[in-house]
N, C-alpha and C positions, 0 to 999 in steps of 0.2 A: 474436551480438547485442552484441559488445563495444563497438563504436563507439557504438551507441545507448545502451548502458548507461552509458558514461562521460559522454555528454552529458546523460542523464537525471540522473545524480548531480550534475553541475554545476548544473543548473537547480534541482534539489531543494534544494541547499544555499542558493541565493539566496533561495528561499522561506523557509527556516527562519531564515536570518540576518536577513532583512528589510533587506538593504542595497541600495544602488544599483549599477548596472552598472559605473561607473568603478572600483569596488573589486574587480572580478574580475581576477585575474591569470592569465596563461597559464603554468600550472605543468606541464601535461602535455606530452609530446613532440609530439603532434599539435596544431597551432595551431587546428584546428577544434573542439577539445575543451577549452575554457577551464574551469578549475576556480576556485572562489571564493577570493579573496585574503583569507582570514580572518586572515592574519598582518599585513595592512596596517593602519596607524594608523586609516584611515577605518573599516575594519570593526570595529576595537576600540572606536572611539568610538560607533558606532551600536549595538553589541550588548553593550558592557561586557566584551569579551574582553580579557584581559590580554596585552599585547604583551611578548615577551621571547624569549630564545633557546630553541630546542627542546631538550628533554632528550635524552640519548643514547638512551633507550629509544624515542623517537619517530622517530629517524633510522635508515634501513636500513643494514646492514653493507656492507662493501665487496663481499662476495660477492653480497649481495642486489642491489646496484646493477648488477653485471654481469649477473645473471640476469634482472633486470627493467629492461632498457634504456629502456623507455618509461615507467617510473616509475608505473605504475598502482597497484602495491602501496603505494608510498610515499604517493601521494595519498590512497588509501583509508585508510591508517593515520592520516594527519593529520585526515581528516574524522571518523573514528571517535573520535579523542581529543576532538574538540570537540562530540560528540553532545549531551551534557548542556547545553553552552553554547548550542547552537542552540535547543533546546526552551525554555530559560530566556529566550532572546531574544524568542520569541513571547509567552510568558506575561507578560513584562515590559511588553507593550503596543506593541512596535515596529510590528506589523502594523496595529494600530488607527490608526496615524498615516499610513497609506498614501495618504490623500487630501490630505496637507499637504506643503508644501515643494516645491522645484524638482525633486526626483528622484522624485516620487510615481509617475510612470509605470513605474518599475522595481521598485516594492515589491510584496510579496505582500499579499493580503487575508485577514484572519482571519475565517472564516465562523462558527466556534463553538469553544468549549472543551467537548469531550465529557467528561462526568464518569463515570469508571470507578468501579464500586462492587464491593465484596466483602462477601458476607453482609449486604447492605443498608447497609453503611457506606462513605462516600466513600474512595476509594483514591488516585486522582490524576486530573488533567485531561489529555486528549489534544487538543492544538490541531489543528483541521482548517482548512486554508487553500486558496487557489488563487492563481494568478498573473493579473495584469490581462489582460483580453481573452480569457480562456479560461473554459470551464465545468468543466473537470476539477478535481476536488478531491483533496487530498493530506494524508496524515497519517503519522506514525511511531509504531509501537507494537511489541509483541511478536507472537507468533503461537501461538495454541492450535490444536490439530489436530482437524479435523472429519472423521468417517467416514461421515456421513449420505449416503444414496443408494447406498452400497456394498451389494451384496446379502448380504454376510456381516457387516454392521456390528453387528447386534444379534441375540441369541438368548435364548429364554426362560430358559435356564440360565446366562446371562451368560458365554458363551464366545465372543462375537463380537469383532470388531476393537475395539469400544469398550465401555465400561462401560454396562450397561443403564440405570443411573441417569441417564445423560446424554440418554436418550430420553424422560425424563419418568417418570410414575408411573401406575398404573391409574386410568383416568378422566381423566387429564391428560397423555396421551401427546403429545409434541411432535415427536419424530423418527421416528415410525412412521406408516405409512399405515393408515387406519382405515375401518371400514364405517359405515353410517348410525347404528349404535348406539354408536359410539365404540370398538369392539373392534378391536384390531390384526390385520391380515392376517398369516397364516403361509404361507410358501412351500410349494407342493405338489411332487409328484415330478417334474414337468416344468419346474420353475423352477431357476435357477442353484444355489441353496443350500437344498434342502428342509429344513424344520424351523426355518429362520431367519425372523425377522420381515421384512416388506417395509419397508425404510427409505425415507422420503420426503425430498424437498428442495423448497424453494419454487419453484425453476425445474424445470419438468416438461414432458414431451411430452403435451399434453392429448388427443392422438389415441389414446392408449393407456389401457387400463383402470386404475383406481386400485390394483388389486391386482397389477399387472404390475411386477415389479422394474425392468424396462428403461424404464419411464416416467420415472424419476428420474435425476438426474445422479450418476454413480458417483464418489464421492470418491477411490477408489483408482486411478481412471484419468484423471479430468478435473481440471485445475488450476482451482480456483475459490476465490473469497473469500466471506466471510460478513459481512454488515452488519446492525446492528439495524434492524428494519423502520421505526420512526418516524424515525430519523435519516436513513435512506436516502431516504425520501419527502421529508423536509425539504430534502435536498440534490439532489433531482431524479433519483435513481438508482432503477432497478428491476431485478429479476432478469433476467438476460440481457445486461446491459451489460458492457462490457469493462474490463479493468484491466491495469496493469503493476505487478509487485511486485519489490522490490529488497532483497537481503540485504546490508546494509552491512558485515557481519563477514567475508564471504568474496568479495564482488564478484559473486555470482551474481544473475541476474535471470530473470524468467519472465513470460509473458503469461498472463492468467487471465480468467475470466468470473465475474460476480456470480451465484453459484449457490444460495445459501441465506440464510435470515434467522435471526439469532441473538437472544440476550437483549437487552433494551432498555438494559442497563447495562454491556455489554461490547463492546469493539471490538478488532479485531486477531485474526482467525481465518481459517484457510485449510484447504483439503482436503489429504488425505494426498498426493495427486499433486503439488499445488503445493509442499508442504514438500519432497518429494523433489527437485523441480526447483531449489529454492533451497538445497539442502544442509542443510536443517533436519531434525532427527530426526522421522520421520513417524509414529511410534507414537501412535495416538489415545489410548491410556491414559497414556503416560508421555513423550511427545515434546513438541515445540514449542520456542519461543524466548522468552526473557523480554523482549528488546528488540532494537532494531537493524533492524527490518523497515519499509521504506518502501512505502506503497501509493499508487498514482496511479489514480484511478477516473474513467472517462469517462461521465458520466450521459447518458442518452438515446441511447447508441450501439448498443444491441441491438435485437432484435425480439421479445423476450419468450419466445424458444424456445431449447432447448439447441442447442449447436453442436459440430461435430466438432473434433478437436484442430487440424487444419490451418486451419480457419476462425478459431479462437481466435488462433492464431499470426499469420495474415495480417491479420486485422482489428486486432489489437493493435498490430502493427508499423506499419500505416498510421496508426492514431490517434496513436501515439507520435511518428511523424515529423511529422504535422500539428501536434501540440502543440509539439514542439521548434521548428518553424519559426515558430510564432506568438509564441514567447517568445525568439527569437534575440537575441544581444547587439546585432546591428545595429538591429533594431527597437526594442530597449530604449533604445539610444543616441539614436535619432531622437526618441523620446518625451521623453527627458531634454533634448535640445537645444531642442525646441519649448517645453517648460516653462520653460527658462531664458530663452528669448527673450521669452515672455509676461511673465515676471517682470521683465525689464529694462524692458519697455514700461510696466508698471504703476508702476515706480519713477520714471519721467520725468514 
C-alpha cells in the first residue's frame, strides 16, 4: 500500500496546512505522489511557518540518500518536523476561512475542535476536518490500545490482556457483556477462554447470543478504531464504517473498521491488531503512541456488521482510492481556476 500511503500523506498534509494546491511541490520521486510544499513562501504565509534552511538533523545523510533513492524517508522526516506547525495552523483558524478567497476550493473545512479531557480537566483540542467535496473526516492524535472483544481481554482476577478497571466497575460495566440484571457473563468450558469475562464491542454479530464471545469484534485479530459515540453520530459515522490509519513516525499504514465506542472525552484509540499493523506497541496495559497517528474515517461506508480481514482491506482500499481521486491536484486546480475566473468577472 506504499503508493496509496504516500498519496494519502500528501493530501492529509494539505488538510492540516489549509493551503491551496499551487503551494504543493513535487518533492517525491514519483510525479503522481506530490507532497506539500511547506517550504514554499506561500505555505509559510498561509500557515505562519518560518521559511529558512533546513537544519542538518532534518536532512538525510549520504548513505540514507543512496538507500532511499525515492526519498520517502526524507519526505516523511520533513512532514514529521512540521507536525506541530500543521496542528497550530488549523487551530489558528485557517480552515475556518475555507469559504473565502480565490483558492477556497482547495482548502480543508474544520468540522470541530474535539476537546480532550483528563480527569475531567481540559487537556487539548483535536481538530477534525475534511476536504471539500468529500464526506470522510480526518484527525491527528495519539493511539491508546483497546483489547475489548478479545476473548481473553478481562478476567475476574485481573490477569487478562487489559486492566479490569478499563472495563468499568460492578454495576457500571462498559467493556463486558452483561445479562438482564447487569451481571457480566463468564466463559464456560466450551468457550475460547474459560473463566474469562465475555468482552463486548459496539460492533457485533447480532445473530449470535450475547454471551457468545465470537459475537464481538476481537481486538487481538481485527484492526479497528474507537470513536466517542456522540462525536461519531455528529460526524455521521456508525460502527461498521471503514477507516485508513497512518503512522507518521514510521510510514506504516493500515485499513480498519469502526469497531467500538469509547469515552465521550477521548479520541485516538485503536485495537491491538491495528497497533500491530502500524508498528505501535500493542500491549493494552502499557502500549500505544502519544502522537503522530492520522485517522481518515469514511462515514456511512459500512453495513453495521463485523467484516472479515479481507473485506476490511478491499473496502478500505476502494474507499481510499475514491477519496484520493475526489481530491486530486487536477480537480483542485480546476476549482481554483474557476474561482479565479469568477473573481475576475466580479472585479469588472
